[in-house]
C-alpha positions in Angstrom: 24.9 -20.3 -33.0 27.5 -18.7 -30.8 27.1 -21.5 -28.3 27.7 -24.1 -31.0 30.8 -22.3 -32.2 32.1 -21.8 -28.7 31.6 -25.5 -27.9 33.4 -26.6 -31.0 36.3 -24.3 -30.3 36.6 -25.4 -26.7 36.3 -29.1 -27.6 39.0 -28.8 -30.2 41.2 -26.8 -27.8 40.8 -29.6 -25.2 42.2 -32.1 -27.6 45.5 -30.3 -27.5 45.6 -30.8 -23.7 45.5 -34.6 -23.8 49.0 -35.8 -23.3 50.4 -37.8 -26.2 52.6 -40.7 -25.2 55.2 -39.9 -27.9 54.8 -36.1 -28.2 58.4 -35.7 -29.3 57.5 -37.8 -32.4 54.6 -35.5 -33.4 54.8 -33.5 -36.6 53.4 -30.0 -37.2 52.7 -29.1 -40.8 51.6 -25.9 -42.5 50.4 -25.5 -46.0 48.4 -23.8 -48.7 45.8 -25.3 -51.1 42.7 -24.8 -53.2 39.3 -26.5 -53.5 37.1 -26.7 -56.5 33.5 -27.0 -55.3 30.1 -27.6 -57.0 26.6 -27.7 -55.6 24.8 -31.1 -56.0 21.3 -29.8 -56.7 20.4 -27.2 -59.2 19.4 -23.9 -57.5 16.6 -21.9 -59.2 17.5 -18.2 -59.0 13.8 -17.3 -58.8 13.7 -18.9 -55.4 16.1 -16.5 -53.8 17.1 -12.9 -53.6 20.3 -12.4 -55.5 22.3 -15.2 -57.1 24.0 -18.2 -55.5 27.1 -19.5 -57.2 26.7 -23.1 -58.2 30.4 -23.8 -58.5 33.7 -22.1 -57.8 37.2 -22.2 -56.4 38.3 -21.4 -52.8 41.8 -21.1 -51.3 43.0 -22.2 -47.9 45.7 -22.0 -45.4 46.1 -25.2 -43.4 47.7 -26.4 -40.1 48.0 -30.1 -39.2 49.1 -31.7 -36.0 50.2 -35.3 -36.7 50.9 -37.2 -33.5 52.5 -40.7 -33.6 49.8 -43.1 -34.8 46.9 -43.0 -37.2 45.2 -39.7 -36.2 45.7 -36.2 -37.6 44.1 -33.0 -36.4 43.7 -30.2 -39.0 42.6 -26.6 -38.9 41.9 -24.7 -42.1 41.0 -21.1 -43.0 39.3 -21.1 -46.3 38.8 -18.0 -48.5 36.1 -17.3 -51.1 36.5 -14.1 -53.1 32.7 -14.2 -53.6 30.0 -16.7 -52.6 26.3 -16.7 -52.5 25.9 -13.6 -54.6 27.6 -11.5 -51.8 29.9 -8.8 -53.0 32.3 -9.1 -50.1 34.7 -12.1 -49.5 33.8 -15.0 -47.3 36.0 -16.8 -44.8 35.4 -20.3 -43.4 37.3 -21.6 -40.4 37.2 -25.4 -40.3 38.5 -28.2 -38.1 38.9 -31.9 -39.0 39.7 -35.2 -37.3 41.4 -37.5 -39.8 42.2 -41.2 -39.5 44.8 -43.1 -41.6 48.2 -42.5 -43.2 48.7 -42.2 -46.9 45.1 -43.1 -47.5 42.9 -41.4 -44.9 39.3 -40.4 -44.1 37.7 -38.1 -41.6 35.1 -35.6 -40.6 35.0 -31.9 -39.9 33.0 -28.9 -38.9 33.1 -25.3 -40.0 31.2 -22.0 -40.2 31.0 -19.2 -42.7 32.1 -15.7 -41.8 31.3 -12.6 -43.9 31.3 -8.9 -43.2 31.8 -9.2 -39.5 29.2 -11.9 -38.9 29.3 -15.7 -38.5 26.7 -17.8 -40.4 23.5 -19.0 -38.8 24.7 -22.5 -38.3 27.8 -24.7 -38.8 28.3 -27.0 -41.7 29.7 -30.5 -41.5 32.0 -32.4 -43.9 33.2 -35.9 -44.7 36.6 -36.2 -46.4 38.7 -39.0 -48.0 42.1 -38.4 -49.5 45.7 -39.3 -50.3 48.5 -37.7 -48.3 52.0 -38.6 -49.5 55.5 -37.2 -49.2 57.1 -35.5 -52.1 60.3 -34.8 -50.2 61.1 -35.7 -46.5 59.7 -32.3 -45.4 57.1 -31.7 -48.1 53.8 -33.5 -48.7 50.9 -33.3 -51.1 47.3 -33.9 -50.0 44.7 -34.6 -52.6 41.2 -35.1 -51.2 37.5 -35.3 -52.0 34.9 -33.8 -49.6 31.2 -33.9 -49.1 29.9 -30.8 -47.4 26.4 -30.6 -45.8 25.5 -26.9 -46.4 22.8 -24.8 -44.8 22.4 -22.2 -47.6 20.1 -19.9 -45.5 23.4 -18.6 -44.2 23.4 -16.4 -47.3 19.8 -15.7 -47.9 16.5 -15.6 -46.0 15.2 -18.7 -47.9 16.1 -22.2 -46.8 17.7 -23.8 -49.8 18.7 -27.5 -49.4 21.8 -28.4 -51.5 25.1 -29.8 -50.4 28.4 -29.5 -52.2 31.1 -31.9 -53.5 34.6 -30.6 -53.4 37.9 -31.7 -54.9 40.9 -30.2 -53.1 44.7 -30.2 -52.9 47.2 -28.8 -50.5 51.0 -28.7 -50.2 52.3 -28.9 -46.7 55.7 -28.3 -45.1 56.7 -30.1 -41.9 57.9 -27.6 -39.3 
């Protein structure tokens, strides 16, 4: 697991070293947002120890690097006050590569972090959304996500259900 996480971090870090032809035209954006999420399959509580939340809300801090062109690179840190029946909060660092402008799509990877430990395996996401300017320096991003979850991160049993997510974030160009 640590090798996968290390590889993902190094690969994402190397993207920043690739020279952009119009680096002075690049935009950096920071923002805050929230996601409503819901599991796709019903989870039977008798199959697990504890209780797994079937829906909820998470909050996120976001950073986007928008070079000239159609690509965006995004890094999020998502916060869950409770998840998977665990009493302590969960964190989820995530990275996305997005393609498009106002209408965009992309893919991402992330991992859960709880009580000093990373999850057993990463999760992967697909995203489609609308990202439009409210003011010249302020934008609103409304998106839909499909997350391929490995729920044995939380429990010893392997429970196969993915989640759908509806999210929104407000970002300021810096």
